[in-house]
C-alpha positions as CSV (number, residue, x, y, z in Angstrom):
1,M,78.1,65.9,115.2
2,L,75.8,68.9,115.4
3,D,78.2,70.6,117.7
4,D,81.1,70.1,115.1
5,G,79.1,72.1,112.7
6,L,78.3,74.9,115.1
7,D,81.9,75.0,116.2
8,R,83.0,75.4,112.6
9,L,80.5,78.2,112.0
10,L,81.7,79.9,115.2
11,R,85.3,79.7,114.1
12,L,84.4,80.9,110.6
13,A,82.5,83.9,112.1
14,E,85.5,84.7,114.5
15,A,87.9,84.5,111.6
16,Q,85.8,86.9,109.5
17,Q,85.5,89.4,112.5
18,A,89.2,89.2,113.0
19,A,89.9,90.0,109.3
20,E,87.5,92.9,109.5
21,D,89.1,94.2,112.7
22,R,92.5,94.0,110.9
23,K,91.2,96.0,107.9
24,V,89.7,98.6,110.1
25,A,93.0,99.0,112.1
26,E,94.9,99.3,108.8
27,V,92.6,102.1,107.6
28,A,92.6,103.9,111.0
29,A,96.5,103.8,110.9
30,L,96.4,105.5,107.3
31,I,93.9,108.2,108.4
32,G,96.0,109.8,111.0
33,D,95.1,112.5,113.4
34,N,93.5,115.0,111.1
35,G,92.1,112.7,108.5
36,G,95.0,113.1,106.2
37,P,98.5,111.5,105.8
38,P,101.2,112.6,108.1
39,L,103.1,115.6,106.8
40,D,106.9,115.2,106.7
41,D,107.5,118.5,105.0
42,P,105.1,121.1,106.4
43,F,102.3,121.4,103.9
44,G,104.6,120.0,101.2
45,I,106.1,123.5,100.9
46,G,109.8,124.1,101.2
47,A,109.4,127.9,100.6
48,P,111.6,130.3,102.7
49,W,108.6,132.4,103.5
50,L,107.0,129.6,105.6
51,Q,109.4,130.2,108.4
52,Y,107.9,133.7,108.9
53,A,104.3,132.4,109.1
54,D,102.6,133.0,112.5
55,E,100.3,130.7,114.3
56,A,97.2,131.9,112.6
57,D,98.8,131.5,109.1
58,L,99.9,128.0,110.0
59,A,96.5,127.1,111.2
60,R,94.9,128.3,108.0
61,L,97.6,126.4,105.9
62,A,96.8,123.3,107.9
63,K,93.2,123.5,106.6
64,L,94.0,124.6,103.1
65,H,96.6,122.0,102.4
66,P,94.4,118.9,102.6
67,R,91.7,120.7,100.6
68,I,94.2,121.4,97.8
69,M,95.5,117.9,97.8
70,R,92.0,116.5,97.6
71,R,91.2,118.7,94.7
72,Q,94.3,117.9,92.9
73,K,93.6,114.2,93.3
74,I,90.0,114.7,92.0
75,L,91.4,116.6,89.0
76,S,94.0,114.0,88.2
77,D,91.4,111.2,88.5
78,T,89.1,113.1,86.1
79,I,91.9,113.7,83.6
80,A,92.9,110.1,83.8
81,E,89.2,109.0,83.1
82,R,89.1,111.5,80.1
83,T,92.3,110.0,78.7
84,K,90.9,106.4,79.0
85,I,87.8,107.5,77.1
86,M,89.9,109.3,74.5
87,K,92.0,106.3,73.9
88,R,89.1,104.0,73.7
89,C,87.4,106.3,71.1
90,I,90.7,106.4,69.1
91,R,90.8,102.7,68.9
92,R,87.2,102.6,67.7
93,M,88.1,105.2,65.1
94,R,91.1,103.3,63.8
95,R,89.1,100.0,63.7
96,A,86.4,101.8,61.7
97,R,88.9,103.1,59.2
98,G,90.5,99.6,59.0
99,Q,93.9,100.8,60.4
100,N,93.9,98.4,63.4
């Protein structure tokens, strides 16, 4: 009877570890080689001048593009939070005026 309880705990621990391993594998697949999503279109730029970029320019663009993407994401998250606060305050204002 004691062995059944220990076996059950062991199976539970193994299941939890397997779930954690799956989660880590999913995250690792999303990260990619350079810490960002894979780029289908080089740097998201379809500009004609890009074909004239040399190796040094492309290396610099490879560093700048993820930085720009991160900053745009941060900015859009900040604007979304501001909008949420604004809407919440507008609802309070309308309730205070009795406008519902």
